[in-house]
Structure formats: structure tokens, C-alpha cells
C-alpha positions, -999 to +999 in steps of 0.1 A: +000-002-002+026+023+013+047+016-026+011+026-042+009+054-025+042+064-033+042+058-073+006+079-069+022+108-054+051+109-079+032+105-112+011+134-096+041+153-092+050+150-126+014+155-137+020+192-122+053+190-136+035+189-170+009+216-167+033+240-149+055+237-184+027+238-208+026+277-209+064+276-215+062+253-242+027+271-257+045+304-256+079+290-274+054+274-299+033+311-304+067+327-309+085+304-334+051+313-353+054+345-351+042+364-376+012+350-380-012+375-402-003+406-419+016+431-405+018+467-407+044+499-403+025+530-397+039+562-410+032+596-393+041+613-429+020+616-458+026+593-490+054+598-514+084+616-491+113+601-480+100+585-450+067+571-468+095+552-492+118+540-471+087+522-450+077+508-484+112+495-497+116+479-466+080+466-465+090+445-491+121+435-487+108+419-452+077+404-466+091+372-479+117+360-453+088+371-429+061+352-445+035+378-440+025+403-464+036+439-448+015+467-459+017+506-451-004+531-438+001+571-434-012+585-406+004+623-407-005+648-389+001+667-355+041+660-355+039+624-354+014+620-324-014+602-345+003+576-359+021+573-321-006+573-301-026+546-328+005+523-322+007+528-286-028+514-285-022+486-306-013+447-295+019+442-286+022+412-304+046+428-334+021+431-360+023+467-358+053+488-364+057+526-361+086+542-382+105+567-360+126+594-362+147+621-349+115+642-351+101+617-329+125+626-305+117+662-310+079+656-306+087+645-269+102+678-260+083+698-283+043+691-269+030+700-232+015+667-235+011+638-253-007+607-254+020+582-251+059+582-234+079+584-263+105+561-243+087+542-225+056+531-249+074+516-273+100+487-276+128+496-307+135+474-331+160+487-358+174+513-370+166+518-412+187+548-425+205+582-414+205+610-442+221+645-438+207+679-436+226+708-455+230+746-454+221+761-487+226+795-504+208+805-534+233+803-566+240+836-567+246+841-531+282+858-517+286+835-498+316+811-514+319+792-484+309+784-449+339+803-437+327+837-452+291+834-438+300+829-405+323+858-406+297+880-418+274+867-391+304+877-360+309+908-378+271+917-383+256+904-352+218+895-350+217+907-390+218+869-407+187+849-414+184+814-413+153+796-432+141+764-421+110+742-430+083+748-402+087+758-365+101+727-342+111+703-372+146+686-366+158+712-398+144+735-377+158+729-343+193+718-364+197+757-374+191+763-337+217+736-328+244+754-356+239+790-347+248+776-308+278+759-315+290+783-337+287+811-314+264+833-342+238+858-331+214+852-358+176+853-370+158+817-376+131+824-398+107+792-401+089+785-436+051+766-442+076+734-456+102+730-482+087+742-511+083+778-492+116+775-477+131+770-514+114+802-528+122+823-506+160+811-503+156+818-545+141+856-538+167+863-513+144+870-483+168+846-466+207+847-465+205+807-456+182+775-454+187+747-432+165+710-442+168+679-454+188+668-484+170+649-507+140+671-511+162+699-521+187+678-543+168+688-578+174+725-565+210+716-563+213+694-596+195+725-612+219+749-602+193+769-580+205+763-548+245+760-538+249+736-506+278+751-486+278+725-459+260+691-448+253+689-413+262+652-409+294+631-395+303+625-429+301+645-467+276+631-485+282+604-518+263+626-545+283+661-524+322+653-526+329+687-527+311+701-500+322+695-469+305+691-432+303+720-410+325+698-386+356+705-411+353+739-405+370+730-365+372+753-338+335+752-317+320+734-347+344+707-345+329+675-336+294+688-350+268+664-362+230+670-369+225+639-393+190+624-390+176+594-388+145+566-386+138+535-375+109+511-367+097+504-332+069+483-317+046+486-290+059+480-255+055+445-239+061+429-274+078+395-270+112+396-274+112+370-300+090+386-319+115+418-318+140+395-325+126+381-354+120+412-367+156+432-364+169+399-383+145+403-409+151+440-414+192+441-414+193+413-439+168+436-459+192+468-453+221+440-461+205+436-499+225+457-526+190+466-542+181+479-511+204+501-502+207+518-541+170+521-532+179+542-499+211+558-513+189+569-543+171+590-520+200+602-503+196+581-474+228+558-464+210+521-451+221+521-409+208+486-394+211+489-357+203+462-326+169+470-305+190+485-276+213+506-299+181+527-317+170+524-279+201+545-267+198+567-305+164+580-293+168+588-254+201+608-266+181+625-295+154+637-268+180+646-246+200+664-268+165+686-290+150+691-255+181+711-245+179+729-278+144+737-278+149+752-237+178+772-250+164+783-279+135+789-261+108+776-287+074+780-269+057+741-266+028+733-285 
């Protein structure tokens, strides 16, 4: 009888262990099955721009390895808040991604209140690309180099005008950062988008402009605008003769105001799903045709680990927050 009772207890213990292990086994099976349906990338900008084309290029490239369709959903408006809120409320299962960028970091400090926490409510997946900004002047500008422009600004405090698209954009804050690093007293003039800035430059309404390089490459190639320098930490392959701002030296040595974009998912998304997405994205970014497609938009393919993207976003939130405070830009 004692032996029978002992055998029964051992069997019960084994059965109990099986019950305890079942959820873990189920979770592993679910992770192995990911993804199980169509994935979507929510883009906080309108169709047709560099961000949209980047998302569509990546979506097409990762669809095959993931074995599911990947669609792009554009939700522009409110500085990315509409798109961010939609993704923050999505099911945290890895099937919904948000295109994040340096603009996401700007919004974290520019808005008085957001319906989500930029750093806590999203889990980073991978960086996608970096892209340059440029200091631009009209073709007939008297400034032939960045050194000449700086010399003029220092000799005439408060008289140099620097245009950018819209108040609070990455371009606007990059102009403010440039002013601060260069130690010059200049006026920043935000315009309603890139076309308005181009018209202002060509009409000599502002002395110099700051904008993302991609949207103005047509004007540069046509000879209407001339880049004095790029704001990133390396020269642009398509403009090898144009120096970086950092090459000016002195207080500008080490200057870097390049932009970037990447993909995140809602917080609490399983790590296994994030790892699968990260592997697919970095594999896509290694493909020559994907790299060339991005290069045609003056975007430099740049993958990362989830941790690296998270650290990049956190650094930019701090950096642009300091620029906003220093420039006394009112919060929206």
C-alpha cells in the first residue's frame, strides 16, 4: 500500500510539472509561429516622401523572409502624435510597427502633453537609415563658403537670417543647434514647408537655409541652390566637394546634426517577435538593391540592434530638449 501511494504521488508530481511547463511550451510555440497575419508599418507622414518610400522599401524586402504581407499605413499630422498614439494602443504582438525618427525625439520635448510616453510605450526594433541636412544658399549668394558666412555673421550680429521648414522641425532645431555651436547671433525664420523655404532662398528673402538634403537635391542639381556644408559627420557621396560643418573646426569640430529613422513596436511585445523582426530588417538592409534604393533618396542604410536604437532615441530626446529650452521655443 505504501509503495502504491508513493507511485501515485510521483505520478501526480510529474503531471503537475507538466501543467506548469505547458504555458512555457505554448509561449515558445507561439513565438516560433510569429508572424501569423499581415504586418503593418504606420508612418507619421504623408505618402510620397522619403519616410514613406523608406517604409515601403523595407516592407517589401521583409515580407518574404517573414512569410506574411507587410503594408504601409500613412497617418500624418500633429507632429507624429496621431501615428504614435495608434501604435501605442495596438496589440503588442509584433504585427504593428511605427516609423520613428529624429522627429519623434523632437516631439517628445516640443509638446506639452502626449497621449503616450515616447521612451516607455514603445520597444525599439532597428534603425533603418541616416540622412544628411545641408546649409543652403542661392546660387548667386555672396557667400562662397561656410567660413565666409560665419565671418559675416560675427561681424554683423543679429543680421543673418537662417530659414527652415516649420517651427519645431528637426531642420529648425538643427539651425538653432548650429547657431549655438558656432557662437553666432542670427535670426531663424521658419517657413511652411520645404517649397516655401526654396522660394524664400531663391527670392533672397533669407540668407541661408537648413533642410534635409533629399528634397532639395533637384534644386542643387539644377543650379538654383548651392550647399555650403552638410550637417552630418561625413560628406555626402553625391556631393563629394561639399564639406561637413565639423570641417570648419574650432567650436564646430565634432558637430553632427544628421537625422535618422527606424522602427519600433508597442511596449510589451515579446522579445522573440522583436528578434525576428530585427533579423529580417537587418537582412533587408544588407541587400544591394535595398541599399541603392535608399541611396537614391540620399538615405544611408543603417541597421542596428534594438538596444542601439533605444539609446539613439534617448540621446536625441535629451539633445533636442536642450535645444528647445535654450532657444525658448514655446511648447505646443
